[in-house]
C-alpha positions as CSV (number, residue, x, y, z in Angstrom):
1,X,122.6,50.9,43.6
2,X,124.7,50.3,40.7
3,X,125.8,52.1,37.4
4,X,124.2,51.5,33.8
5,X,126.5,49.3,33.0
6,X,125.9,47.0,36.1
7,X,129.3,47.9,38.1
8,X,128.8,49.1,41.4
9,X,128.8,52.6,41.6
10,X,131.4,53.4,44.3
11,X,134.0,50.7,42.6
12,X,136.9,51.6,39.6
13,X,135.5,51.5,36.4
14,X,137.8,50.5,33.6
15,X,138.2,52.8,30.9
16,X,136.1,50.7,28.6
17,X,133.3,50.5,30.9
18,X,133.7,54.6,30.8
19,X,133.8,54.7,27.0
20,X,131.0,52.3,26.7
21,X,128.6,54.0,29.4
22,X,129.7,57.3,27.6
23,X,128.7,55.7,24.2
24,X,125.4,54.7,25.4
25,X,124.8,58.2,26.5
26,X,125.6,59.6,23.4
27,X,123.4,57.4,21.2
28,X,120.8,58.2,24.2
29,X,121.0,61.4,23.1
30,X,121.5,61.5,19.5
31,X,117.9,59.4,19.7
32,X,116.4,61.7,22.2
33,X,117.6,64.8,19.5
34,X,115.9,62.6,16.4
35,X,112.8,62.5,18.7
36,X,112.5,66.2,19.4
37,X,113.3,67.3,15.6
38,X,110.4,64.8,14.6
39,X,107.9,66.2,17.2
40,X,109.1,69.6,15.9
41,X,108.6,69.3,12.2
42,X,105.1,67.4,12.8
43,X,104.0,71.2,14.5
44,X,105.5,72.8,11.8
45,X,103.3,70.5,9.1
46,X,100.3,70.8,11.1
47,X,100.6,74.7,10.9
48,X,101.3,74.9,7.5
49,X,98.3,72.3,6.9
50,X,96.1,74.8,8.9
51,X,97.2,77.5,6.7
52,X,96.7,76.1,3.5
53,X,92.9,74.5,4.9
54,X,92.4,78.4,5.8
55,X,93.1,79.6,2.0
56,X,91.1,76.8,0.7
57,X,88.0,77.8,2.7
58,X,88.8,81.4,2.0
59,X,88.5,80.6,-1.7
60,X,85.4,78.0,-1.4
61,X,83.5,80.6,0.7
62,X,84.0,83.2,-2.0
63,X,83.1,80.7,-4.9
64,X,80.0,79.3,-3.3
65,X,78.5,82.5,-1.4
66,X,78.8,84.8,-3.8
67,X,75.7,84.4,-5.8
68,X,73.6,83.0,-3.0
69,X,74.8,85.6,-0.6
70,X,75.0,88.6,-3.3
71,X,71.4,88.3,-4.3
72,X,69.9,88.2,-1.0
73,X,71.8,91.1,0.5
74,X,71.5,93.2,-2.7
75,X,67.7,92.9,-2.4
76,X,67.8,93.4,1.6
77,X,69.5,96.9,1.1
78,X,67.5,97.5,-1.6
79,X,63.9,97.0,0.7
80,X,65.5,99.1,3.5
81,X,66.7,101.9,1.4
82,X,65.1,101.9,-1.9
83,X,68.7,102.7,-3.8
84,X,69.3,101.5,-7.5
85,X,69.7,97.9,-7.5
86,X,72.7,97.8,-9.2
87,X,74.3,99.9,-6.2
88,X,72.9,97.2,-4.0
89,X,74.3,94.2,-6.0
90,X,78.0,96.5,-5.6
91,X,77.5,96.1,-1.6
92,X,76.7,93.1,-1.8
93,X,79.6,91.7,-3.8
94,X,81.7,94.2,-1.7
95,X,80.9,92.5,1.8
96,X,81.7,89.0,0.2
97,X,84.8,90.2,-0.4
98,X,86.2,91.7,2.8
99,X,84.9,88.1,4.5
100,X,87.0,86.5,2.0
101,X,90.1,88.7,2.7
102,X,89.6,88.5,6.2
103,X,89.8,84.6,5.9
104,X,93.3,84.9,3.9
105,X,94.3,87.1,6.7
106,X,94.0,84.5,9.1
107,X,95.7,81.9,6.7
108,X,98.2,84.2,6.1
109,X,98.8,84.4,9.9
110,X,99.1,80.7,10.3
111,X,101.4,80.6,7.4
112,X,104.0,83.0,8.6
113,X,103.8,80.7,11.6
114,X,104.6,77.7,10.2
115,X,107.2,79.2,7.9
116,X,109.1,80.6,11.1
117,X,108.7,77.8,13.1
118,X,112.6,76.3,13.3
119,X,112.0,72.9,15.0
120,X,115.0,70.9,13.2
121,X,117.7,74.3,12.9
122,X,117.2,74.4,17.2
123,X,117.6,70.8,17.3
124,X,120.4,71.2,15.2
125,X,121.8,73.9,17.4
126,X,121.6,71.6,20.2
127,X,123.2,69.4,18.8
128,X,126.2,71.4,17.8
129,X,126.1,72.7,21.4
130,X,126.3,69.4,22.9
131,X,129.1,68.6,20.3
132,X,131.1,71.1,21.5
133,X,130.8,71.1,25.0
134,X,132.1,66.9,24.8
135,X,134.9,68.2,22.4
136,X,135.7,70.4,25.4
137,X,135.5,68.2,28.4
138,X,138.9,66.6,29.7
139,X,139.4,64.6,32.6
140,X,139.8,65.4,36.0
141,X,143.6,64.9,36.8
142,X,144.5,62.5,39.2
143,X,146.8,62.5,41.5
144,X,149.6,60.0,41.2
145,X,149.8,57.5,44.1
146,X,153.4,55.7,45.5
147,X,153.4,52.5,44.8
148,X,153.1,51.8,48.6
149,X,149.9,53.7,49.3
150,X,147.8,52.0,46.5
151,X,146.5,49.2,48.3
152,X,145.6,51.4,51.1
153,X,143.8,53.8,48.5
154,X,141.6,50.9,47.5
155,X,140.9,49.5,50.9
156,X,139.5,53.4,51.7
157,X,137.4,53.5,48.4
158,X,136.0,50.3,49.2
159,X,134.7,51.2,52.9
160,X,133.9,54.7,51.8
161,X,131.2,52.9,49.3
162,X,129.6,50.2,51.7
């Protein structure tokens, strides 16, 4: 088993190797944060597009269905109730407006969800948190060994790693 830089796990690594390993890990972390931001932004754009599509659909339903639905509904009400034809057309129009308002309400809900989506803000907060943790990180203090014990310590580490 070896470390990411290829050195054995139990062996002493130089400061340069540790720094290279930390730099590689930070680079990977930054790339992962960017990928997360892109994924969350894509989700927010998809919600916004859905909202816009539903608003468009509401407008098209109102525009194209009004003549046909108004005539059919008005004559249906007239046949069913024997009311004045003008009142029947007014009721038909009111029903079409209610349908359009319902579709617009659904579009509004999707628009609020897209607006609330804080994908990039979440990622920025996560990056700031990671940077704060790394700034506060301190190496563990190592006791100074007397000159005569240094070879024994190296032998002990070598025996424990094998």
